[in-house]
C-alpha positions in Angstrom: 3.7 -15.7 -15.6 0.7 -16.7 -14.0 0.0 -15.5 -10.6 -0.2 -19.4 -9.4 3.1 -20.3 -10.5 4.9 -17.2 -9.7 6.2 -16.0 -6.3 8.2 -13.3 -6.5 10.4 -14.2 -3.3 10.7 -10.9 -1.4 8.8 -10.2 1.8 6.8 -7.0 2.9 9.1 -4.7 4.4 11.4 -4.9 1.6 11.4 -4.3 -2.2 12.5 -6.5 -5.0 15.8 -5.2 -5.0 16.3 -3.3 -8.5 17.7 -0.5 -6.9 20.3 -1.9 -4.7 22.8 -4.7 -4.9 20.5 -6.7 -2.4 18.4 -8.3 -4.9 15.8 -10.9 -3.9 15.0 -11.9 -7.5 16.4 -14.9 -9.4 15.7 -13.1 -12.7 18.5 -10.5 -13.8 16.2 -7.6 -15.4 13.4 -5.1 -14.7 11.2 -7.3 -12.5 8.6 -7.0 -15.0 8.2 -10.8 -14.6 6.3 -10.5 -11.7 4.4 -7.6 -11.9 0.8 -7.7 -11.0 1.7 -10.5 -9.2 -0.6 -11.1 -6.0 0.4 -12.5 -2.8 -1.1 -13.2 0.4 0.7 -12.7 3.7 -0.2 -13.7 7.1 -0.8 -10.4 9.1 2.6 -10.0 11.0 5.7 -7.7 11.5 8.2 -8.6 9.2 11.1 -7.3 11.2 10.0 -9.2 14.7 7.9 -11.9 13.2 5.2 -11.2 16.0 1.5 -11.7 14.7 -0.4 -8.3 14.3 -3.8 -10.1 13.9 -5.4 -13.0 12.5 -6.3 -11.9 9.6 -4.3 -12.3 6.0 -2.9 -9.3 3.8 -3.2 -9.4 0.2 -0.8 -7.6 -1.9 0.1 -6.7 -5.5 3.8 -6.2 -6.7 4.0 -2.9 -8.1 6.6 -0.8 -9.8 6.9 3.2 -8.9 6.8 4.9 -11.5 6.2 8.2 -9.7 9.4 9.7 -10.6 10.5 9.8 -6.5 10.3 7.7 -3.1 6.8 6.5 -2.4 6.5 6.4 1.6 5.0 3.9 3.4 1.6 3.8 4.6 0.8 6.0 1.6 -2.4 5.7 -0.5 -0.9 5.8 -4.3 -2.6 5.0 -7.5 -2.2 2.6 -10.1 -0.9 4.2 -13.6 -3.8 4.5 -15.8 -1.8 2.8 -18.9 -0.3 0.2 -16.5 -3.3 -0.8 -14.0 -2.3 -3.2 -11.2 1.6 -3.2 -12.3 2.5 0.4 -11.7 1.7 3.2 -9.4 3.0 6.8 -10.1 1.6 9.1 -7.7 -0.3 9.7 -4.0 -4.0 9.1 -4.7 -6.5 11.8 -4.2 -10.6 11.3 -4.2 -10.7 11.4 -8.1 -8.7 8.1 -8.5 -10.6 5.0 -9.4 -7.9 2.3 -8.3 -5.3 2.7 -5.7 -3.6 0.7 -3.0 -1.4 1.1 0.2 2.5 1.5 0.2 3.6 -1.4 2.6 3.8 -0.2 6.5 6.8 -2.1 6.9 9.4 -0.6 4.6 12.1 1.9 5.9 11.0 5.2 6.2 12.9 6.7 3.5 10.0 4.7 1.5 10.3 2.9 -2.1 12.8 4.2 -4.8 11.8 5.3 -8.0 11.6 2.4 -10.6 11.6 -0.3 -8.1 9.1 -3.0 -7.2 7.5 -3.4 -3.7 4.2 -4.6 -2.5 1.2 -2.4 -2.5 -1.7 -3.5 -0.1 -5.1 -4.1 -1.5 -7.2 -6.3 1.0 -6.4 -7.0 4.8 -5.5 -5.2 7.8 -2.9 -1.9 7.4 -1.7 1.1 8.1 -2.8 4.1 6.5 -2.0 8.0 6.5 -4.8 10.3 8.1 -6.1 13.9 7.4 -5.3 15.4 10.9 -6.9 18.7 12.5 -10.0 19.6 13.8 -13.2 17.5 13.0 -11.1 14.3 11.5 -11.2 12.1 14.1 -12.2 8.9 13.2 -14.3 6.0 15.6 -13.8 2.2 14.9 -16.1 0.6 12.4 -16.3 4.1 10.1 -15.9 4.2 6.7 -12.6 5.6 5.6 -12.2 7.0 1.9 -9.3 8.6 -0.2 -8.5 12.2 0.9 -8.9 15.1 -2.0 -5.9 16.8 -3.5 -4.9 18.8 -0.7 -4.0 15.9 1.7 -3.2 13.3 -1.5 -2.1 9.7 -0.5 -4.1 10.2 3.1 -7.4 8.6 4.5 -10.7 10.5 5.7 -13.8 9.7 6.9 -16.1 8.3 4.4 -16.6 11.0 1.8 -14.8 10.1 -1.2 -13.5 6.7 -2.8 -14.0 4.0 -0.1 -10.7 2.2 1.2 -11.7 0.2 3.9 -13.4 0.2 7.5 -11.4 1.9 10.4 -10.4 -0.9 13.1 -9.4 1.1 15.4 -10.6 4.9 16.4 -8.2 8.0 15.8 -8.0 11.2 17.4 -8.4 14.6 15.5 -4.4 14.9 16.0 -3.5 11.5 15.0 -1.5 11.0 11.5 -2.3 7.5 10.7 -5.1 4.9 10.9 -5.5 1.2 11.1 -7.7 0.0 8.6 -9.5 -3.1 6.9 -8.7 -2.7 3.7 -10.5 -3.6 0.5 -9.5 -1.0 -2.1 -10.7 -1.0 -5.8 -7.8 -2.6 -7.1 -9.1 -5.8 -5.8 
Protein backbone atom coordinates (compact mmCIF):
# COMPACT_ATOMS: atom_id res chain seq x y z
CA UNK A 1 0.00 0.00 0.00
CA UNK A 2 1.04 3.56 -0.54
CA UNK A 3 2.41 5.60 2.30
CA UNK A 4 0.09 8.36 1.14
CA UNK A 5 -3.09 6.30 1.48
CA UNK A 6 -2.32 4.18 4.54
CA UNK A 7 -2.70 5.41 8.10
CA UNK A 8 -1.69 2.72 10.58
CA UNK A 9 -4.07 4.28 13.10
CA UNK A 10 -2.07 3.76 16.26
CA UNK A 11 -0.45 6.60 18.23
CA UNK A 12 3.05 6.99 19.56
CA UNK A 13 3.45 5.43 22.97
CA UNK A 14 1.64 2.26 21.89
CA UNK A 15 2.08 -0.69 19.55
CA UNK A 16 -0.12 -1.96 16.76
CA UNK A 17 -1.40 -4.62 19.15
CA UNK A 18 -0.53 -7.86 17.36
CA UNK A 19 0.72 -9.53 20.54
CA UNK A 20 -2.14 -8.30 22.76
CA UNK A 21 -5.89 -8.18 22.56
CA UNK A 22 -5.75 -4.37 22.29
CA UNK A 23 -5.48 -4.25 18.50
CA UNK A 24 -5.57 -0.88 16.75
CA UNK A 25 -5.25 -2.45 13.31
CA UNK A 26 -8.45 -2.71 11.28
CA UNK A 27 -7.13 -5.72 9.34
CA UNK A 28 -6.54 -9.09 10.93
CA UNK A 29 -3.06 -10.43 10.30
CA UNK A 30 0.57 -9.75 10.97
CA UNK A 31 0.57 -6.00 10.25
CA UNK A 32 2.68 -6.47 7.11
CA UNK A 33 0.38 -4.14 5.14
CA UNK A 34 1.62 -1.15 7.16
CA UNK A 35 5.31 -2.01 7.67
CA UNK A 36 7.51 0.76 6.32
CA UNK A 37 4.79 3.41 6.44
CA UNK A 38 6.14 6.84 7.39
CA UNK A 39 4.04 9.07 9.61
CA UNK A 40 4.68 12.55 10.94
CA UNK A 41 3.52 13.36 14.47
CA UNK A 42 3.48 16.61 16.40
CA UNK A 43 6.07 16.52 19.18
CA UNK A 44 3.61 15.95 22.00
CA UNK A 45 3.51 13.57 24.94
CA UNK A 46 0.79 11.08 23.90
CA UNK A 47 -0.19 10.37 27.53
CA UNK A 48 -0.81 14.01 28.46
CA UNK A 49 -1.15 15.66 25.01
CA UNK A 50 1.23 18.37 26.24
CA UNK A 51 3.39 19.99 23.59
CA UNK A 52 7.09 19.19 24.00
CA UNK A 53 8.43 21.34 21.12
CA UNK A 54 6.95 23.05 18.09
CA UNK A 55 8.69 20.52 15.82
CA UNK A 56 7.41 17.41 14.09
CA UNK A 57 8.67 13.86 14.56
CA UNK A 58 8.93 11.49 11.58
CA UNK A 59 8.47 7.81 12.40
CA UNK A 60 8.39 4.52 10.49
CA UNK A 61 6.12 1.58 11.41
CA UNK A 62 8.43 -1.41 11.90
CA UNK A 63 8.27 -4.92 13.33
CA UNK A 64 10.50 -6.06 16.19
CA UNK A 65 12.21 -9.27 15.04
CA UNK A 66 15.01 -9.20 17.63
CA UNK A 67 13.76 -12.22 19.58
CA UNK A 68 13.13 -10.14 22.71
CA UNK A 69 11.74 -6.83 23.93
CA UNK A 70 13.26 -3.58 22.63
CA UNK A 71 13.25 -0.83 25.24
CA UNK A 72 12.14 2.77 24.69
CA UNK A 73 14.82 5.30 23.65
CA UNK A 74 17.15 2.56 22.36
CA UNK A 75 19.00 3.05 19.08
CA UNK A 76 18.14 0.02 16.94
CA UNK A 77 19.38 -1.28 13.61
CA UNK A 78 17.21 -2.16 10.67
CA UNK A 79 17.35 -5.80 9.58
CA UNK A 80 19.46 -6.04 6.43
CA UNK A 81 17.02 -8.37 4.65
CA UNK A 82 14.04 -6.14 5.55
CA UNK A 83 15.44 -2.61 5.47
CA UNK A 84 12.93 -0.03 6.73
CA UNK A 85 10.31 -2.63 7.74
CA UNK A 86 11.97 -4.63 10.55
CA UNK A 87 14.47 -3.94 13.34
CA UNK A 88 16.38 -6.82 14.86
CA UNK A 89 18.91 -5.58 17.46
CA UNK A 90 20.38 -2.66 19.35
CA UNK A 91 22.59 -0.60 17.02
CA UNK A 92 26.30 -0.04 17.30
CA UNK A 93 28.77 2.06 15.30
CA UNK A 94 29.07 -0.61 12.55
CA UNK A 95 25.42 -0.37 11.50
CA UNK A 96 24.36 1.82 8.60
CA UNK A 97 20.55 2.11 9.00
CA UNK A 98 19.36 3.03 12.50
CA UNK A 99 16.36 4.52 14.30
CA UNK A 100 15.19 5.21 17.87
CA UNK A 101 12.55 3.08 19.63
CA UNK A 102 9.58 5.33 20.49
CA UNK A 103 10.44 7.06 23.77
CA UNK A 104 6.82 6.97 24.96
CA UNK A 105 6.42 3.18 24.97
CA UNK A 106 5.97 1.53 28.39
CA UNK A 107 9.19 0.70 30.29
CA UNK A 108 8.85 -3.00 29.35
CA UNK A 109 9.32 -1.94 25.72
CA UNK A 110 7.97 -3.49 22.55
CA UNK A 111 7.57 -7.29 22.53
CA UNK A 112 9.08 -9.48 19.84
CA UNK A 113 6.95 -9.69 16.65
CA UNK A 114 5.08 -6.48 17.50
CA UNK A 115 4.74 -3.44 15.21
CA UNK A 116 5.70 -0.05 16.66
CA UNK A 117 7.07 3.38 15.75
CA UNK A 118 10.77 4.01 15.32
CA UNK A 119 11.84 7.68 15.21
CA UNK A 120 14.05 8.65 12.27
CA UNK A 121 13.82 12.45 12.25
CA UNK A 122 12.90 15.13 14.78
CA UNK A 123 13.18 15.65 18.54
CA UNK A 124 13.45 12.49 20.61
CA UNK A 125 15.22 11.09 23.67
CA UNK A 126 18.00 8.53 23.18
CA UNK A 127 19.82 6.42 25.76
CA UNK A 128 23.35 7.77 26.31
CA UNK A 129 26.66 6.32 27.42
CA UNK A 130 27.70 7.52 30.86
CA UNK A 131 30.98 7.80 32.73
CA UNK A 132 34.05 9.99 32.85
CA UNK A 133 34.34 12.18 29.76
CA UNK A 134 30.82 11.34 28.53
CA UNK A 135 29.30 14.81 28.92
CA UNK A 136 27.59 16.27 25.85
CA UNK A 137 26.91 19.94 25.19
CA UNK A 138 23.85 21.32 23.41
CA UNK A 139 24.57 21.61 19.69
CA UNK A 140 27.09 18.77 19.69
CA UNK A 141 26.78 16.06 17.03
CA UNK A 142 25.94 12.65 18.51
CA UNK A 143 26.63 9.20 17.09
CA UNK A 144 25.88 5.54 17.65
CA UNK A 145 28.08 4.02 20.39
CA UNK A 146 30.37 1.00 19.96
CA UNK A 147 29.31 -2.61 20.52
CA UNK A 148 30.18 -2.34 24.22
CA UNK A 149 27.40 0.25 24.61
CA UNK A 150 25.05 -0.89 21.81
CA UNK A 151 21.75 0.96 21.65
CA UNK A 152 23.15 4.20 23.07
CA UNK A 153 24.56 7.44 21.72
CA UNK A 154 27.74 9.36 22.49
CA UNK A 155 29.58 12.40 21.15
CA UNK A 156 30.11 12.49 17.38
CA UNK A 157 32.74 9.81 16.78
CA UNK A 158 30.73 7.22 14.76
CA UNK A 159 27.64 7.02 12.54
CA UNK A 160 25.81 10.32 13.11
CA UNK A 161 22.25 10.23 14.50
CA UNK A 162 21.60 13.89 15.24
CA UNK A 163 22.43 16.98 17.27
CA UNK A 164 22.02 17.32 21.03
CA UNK A 165 19.26 19.83 21.84
CA UNK A 166 20.10 19.83 25.54
CA UNK A 167 23.28 19.34 27.52
CA UNK A 168 23.87 16.10 29.43
CA UNK A 169 26.30 15.47 32.26
CA UNK A 170 28.76 12.57 32.25
CA UNK A 171 26.47 10.62 34.57
CA UNK A 172 23.29 11.22 32.52
CA UNK A 173 21.82 8.08 30.93
CA UNK A 174 19.70 9.75 28.24
CA UNK A 175 19.86 12.75 25.93
CA UNK A 176 17.38 14.93 24.01
CA UNK A 177 18.41 14.90 20.36
CA UNK A 178 17.19 16.46 17.13
CA UNK A 179 17.48 13.17 15.25
CA UNK A 180 18.25 12.72 11.59
CA UNK A 181 19.19 9.09 11.24
CA UNK A 182 20.48 7.24 8.21
CA UNK A 183 17.00 5.77 7.71
CA UNK A 184 15.68 8.97 6.10
